[in-house]
N, C-alpha and C positions, 0 to 999 in steps of 0.2 A: 309937617313941622320938620325943620332941619335939625339933625342931631349935632351936638358940639363936636368939634375936631379935637385931635390930640393936643394942639396948641391951646385951645380954649380950656381944656381940663388942666393943663400945666399952670395956667394963670389962676384958675379958680382955686385949686387945692392949696395955693400959697396964702390964701386969705381964710382965716378961721370963720369969718362971718358967712362964708359960702356954704358951710355945712349946716344942715338942719338937725342932725342927730348928735346927741350929747357925746356918745362914745367916739364918733368921728372927730369931734372937736378936740378930744383928749389925745388923739393919735399923733404920733410924731413921724412925719414922712422922712424917709431916707433920701438924702440929697446926693447929687453927683459930687465926687471928691474935688473936682476941678471947678465946675461951674457953680456949685453950692445951691443948686435948685433941684427939685424933684424931677427925675427923668424916667418916663414910663417905658415899658416894653409894649410895643404896638403890635396888634394882631389885625386880622381881617375885619373884625367887627367890634373890637374894644381895645382900650389901653389899660395897662395894669401898673399900679404904683405899689411900692413896698412901704409899709408903715409898721410901727411898733406900738402896741397897746399893752400896758401893764407887763412889760418885758417879753411879750409874745409877738413874734413877727406875723404880720397879716398881709394879705394881698387885696388891694382895692381895685375892682374891675369896673370901669366906666364904659358904657356903650357908645359907639360912634355911628351906628346905623340902626335902622328900625328892626326891632325883634319883638313882635306883638305877643309872643308867648312867654317872655321873660318873667312877668309878674306872677304867672301861674307855675311856670316850669321849676324855678329854683326852690320854692317851698316844698313842692311835690318831690323833687329830687332829694332834698335834705331828709325828708321823712322816709323815703324809699331806701336810702343808704343806711339809715339806722335800723330799719326793720329787717333788712336782708343781710346785715353784717358786712357791708362793703365800706364802712366808714374808714377802715385802716388802709384802703386801697385807693382812696380819692382824697383830694383836698376839699374838705367839707365846706359847702357853700351856705351863705346866709344872705337872704334877700333883704335889702333895705329900700323901701319905696320913698320917693321924693327926698333923697339923701343930700343932694347938692344943687345949688342954684347956679346956672350958667346961662348967660345971655338972657336973663329975665325969666327963665323957666326952670322948673324943678325936674331933676333927672334921678333915676335909680342908681344904685350901686350894689354890687355883689361883694360881700366880705368873704374871703376864703382863707384857709390856713396857708401860710407861706411854707413851701417845701424847700428845705435846704438840701440842695443836691445839684445834679446836672440834667440837662435834657438828654434824651436817649442817644441822639447822634454824638453829643460831646462825650458821654460816658463810654460809648462804643469806641470812639477814637482813642480815648485814653487807654483802654484795655489793649487795643491793637498796638499802640506805641510801647506799652509794657510787655507785649508778646504774651499776654495772659490768656491763652487759649481756653484753659479750664473755666475761667470766669465767664467767657463768652458762651460756652456750652451751658453753664448753669443759668445764665441770663435767658438763653433761648427756651430752656425748659420752664423757667419761672414765667416767662411771657405766655406760653401756651396755657399754663395752669391758670393764670389770671384771666385770660379771655374766656376760658371755660367757666370759671366762677361767675364772671359778669353775665354771661349768657344764661346760665342756669338760674341766676337771680332776676331774670327778665329785665335786664338793663342793656341798652345799646348806647354807646358813646356818640357815634356818628361822625367823628373826625379823629380817628386813631392815626396819629402821625408823630414823627420824632419830637416836634415842638410841644405837643400836649402830653407827652409821656416823660415823667421825671423819675430819676433814680436817686433816692434820698441818701443821707449820710450812713444809713444802716443797710444800704444796698437793696432796699425795698422799692418796688415799682409803685408810683402814684400817678393818678390821672388828674388833669385839670381841664378847664374850658368845656362847659356842658351846654353851649348855646344850641346845639342841634341834637341833644340826647333824646332818647326815647325810653319811656316806661309804659306799662300797661294802661295807666291812667290817661296817657296821651293818645291812645289808639283811636282812630277815627277822626282826629283833629287835623288841621292843615299842617303841612310840612314846613319847617323853618326855612328861611332863605339860605342858610348855611348848608353847603353840600359836601364839605370836607376837602382835604388837600388832594389835588388832582394826581399826585404821584403815588397815592395810596388807594385810589378809588377806581372802580370800573365805570364805563360809560353808562349814563342814565341809571344810576343807582337809586332804587326806591328807598324811601324813608320808612323804617320799621324795625321790628325786633331783631332781624338777622343781618342788618346792614354792616355789622362789624366783622362778619365772617371773612369777607374778601380782604379787607385791610389787615385784619389779624393774621391771615395767612401770608400776606406780602411781608409783614414784619418778621414773622416766624421763619420763613424761608431765608430771609436776609441774615438774620442772626445765626441760624444753623449753618448757613454757607460760610460765614466768616469764622465760625468755630472750627470748621473743617480746613479752611484755607483763607487767611486774612488778606491775601494779596489783591483780590478784586476791589478792596476798599479804596486804594490809591487811584484807581482809574475810573471807578463807577460812581463814587460819592461826589456830589456837587455842592453839598451844604444844604440842599433842599430835598434830600432823600437819604435813604440808607444805601440801597443798591439799585432799586428799580426806579424808572421814570414812566410817565404816562404813555410815552410812545412804545414801551415794551409790552403793553397789554393788548396788542393787536397781532393777529396772525400775519405772516407765517413765522413769527418768532425768530427772526434772523438777526436781531440786534446784538451788540457786543455783550449785553448782560446775560442773555441766554447762552451765548457761546462760552463765556468764562465759567458760568456755573456748571455747564455740562463737562467742561475740561477738568473739573475737580475729581470726578470719577468716584463718587461715593454713592452707594446703592440707596441709602435712606434719603439723601438729598435728591437723587434722580427721581425717586418716587414722588417727593413733594413738588419738584419742578413740574412733573407731568400733571399733577393735580391742579397746580396753579394755571397751567396752560388751558386745562379744561374749563376753568372758571373764567377764562378770558374769551371764551366762545361768544360771539355776538348774540345778545338776547339772554345770556345766562343770568339767573337771579338766585341768590342764596335762599334755600328752603329749610335750612337748619343751621346748627352751630358749628364752630370750628372743630370741636371734638368729633362730631358726626362726620364731617367732611374728611377727617384724617383717620377714620376707623379703618381697620384692615378690610381689604376687598375680599369678596367671596370668590374662592378659587373654583375652577371647574372640577367636577366630581373626580375626574381621573388624576387630578393633581393633589387631592386632599389626603391627609393622613387619617387614620382611624379616630384620633382625638378630635380633629377638625370636623369630621362628619358627625360625631356625637354632639359637638357643640352647635352645629348648624341645625340639628333637629331638636335641640333643647334637652337632650339626655345628658346626664352627668358623664364625663369622660371616664373610661375604664382606667383604673389605677394600673400603672405599669407593673408588670410582673417582676418579682425580685430576681436578681441574677441567680442562676442555678450554680450549685457547687460543681466544680470540675470533677469529671469522672476519674477514679483512681487509675493509675497506669496499669496496663495489662500485665498479669504475671507471666513470666517466661514459661513456655510449655515444656513439660517434662514427661518423657515416656514412662509408663508404669514399670517399676522394677519387677523383672521376672525371677521369681525364686523357685528353686526345684521343690516339687511336692513329693514327700515321701510316700511309699507304698502305692505308687502309681506306675502302671506299665508304660514304658516309653512308647511313643507312637511308632508304628511300623514305618520304616523308611519308604519313601515313594518309589513306585516302580520306575525303572529307567526308561520304560517304553510308555510315553504319554497316552498312547491310544489304548493301552491295556489297563492302566491303573484307574480304578473307580472307587468312590467312597465305600467303605465296608468290605473291601477286598474283592476278589474276582477279577474278571477281565472285561475290557471294553470291546464292543463289537466294532469290527472294521467296516468301513464304508462298503456297501454292496454285498456284505456277508450274510448268509442265512442265519436264522436264530440258533442260539447255542443248543437248545434241546433237539432240534432237527439234526444238527451236525452230530451229536452224540449217538443218536439211533442209527444214523447212517454208518457210523464207524463200527457199531456192533454188528450190523448186518454184513458189512464188507468183511469183517474179521471172521464171522461164522462161515460165509461162503468160501473164503480163502482156505479156512481150516478143513471144511468138508471136501473141497476140491483136492487138496493135498493128500488127505487121508484116503479119499476114494481112489485117487490115482495110484497111490502106493499099493492099496489092497487089490486093485484090479490087476496090477502087474504081477502080484503074487498068486492070486487065487482066481483069476478070470473074472466071471460075471459077478462075483460077490462084492467087488469094489464099489459099485455105485450105491447099493443100499447102505453099505457101511459109511460111505462119505456123507450121505444124506442124514444119517443118524447123528454123526459128529457135528454136522452143521447146526442141526436143531439144538443139540446140547449146548454148543458154544453160544448160540443166540439167547437161550434161556438164561444162562449164567451171566451173560453181559447185561441183559436187561435188568436182572435182579440187582446187580451192583449199582446201576444208575438210579435206582429208587431212593 
């Protein structure tokens, strides 16, 4: 069965009898200011009209090609968004079966909230023209946080690209177009025919829970790079991308995109660019979310600090030691004051001869000299012999033979007296 074209839908929505749903009949479609007819925004698999119902803007999405999962997908997505708290981050869809008759057949429509705002590429362009670097940095952080929330809620959009990402009037990011989205309920089913914008997807991307990791990283790197340096926008943006194109996702990464990003010279950006190149390796398939992909890498043990080692083994890191109080400055050294002590005998002045002065008095032995006791005895004997010789000589001269005994007696007496004095 051939699906209606965009022109077929333009003709049908202008006739109220084409609608089978009462709410759709009451809607007022917004017309082109010049041509005064409803003008849809055309996509790869659907056309979207803007309408107003009870003062609230609505988006009516009509399909232009087969999508066998639409009837089951949108009710399941609607329930999943409410259950996981994602309703504020998406344009909530409502499936209406057999909503409009075109070319003799009935076709479904998806009613969605109309998001007043700009597509991501238009919003980024406005910030660059305003030179609002701070808002670009905030946008990059908000995008990473949103992708993390989506993946933790077990939801994958499947076609994250600038045209499906809107920034509303309150600067909040909202997603639209869920034709190839995934939730756990769809696991094991056939993949939709929609595979996503080629400037945001790797080759042969599998449909599943982690298919947004690559495209989420491409957008995050682009936004972060522009927040560091907005100049690449003027040369790399084509209107069908932010910064990257499909040809950039192949080694050896020598395209102008990689060259300009590396020239920015930012350490954080260089790390992200390196990780994106790893994801472009042929055969690479995401096995986790964006937050896991961007987690800090484990350093070799010789590069880790004590805190990092404790965190790696699961132990709580040691609290840093409080700074120690500085030591007091050293006191200037002072020699103790010597005061004269009363009633004390002043020390004996040292002997002028260093080899004679010894502690406690007395004399010091000269080198090679006999002990003092032996020297004293020798002196006594010599004195006694000398005295005896002199006396004996004199006596002999006077009385003849009597001199020798007399000298011997004198010598013995002098020896006895000398030894007695040395005791």
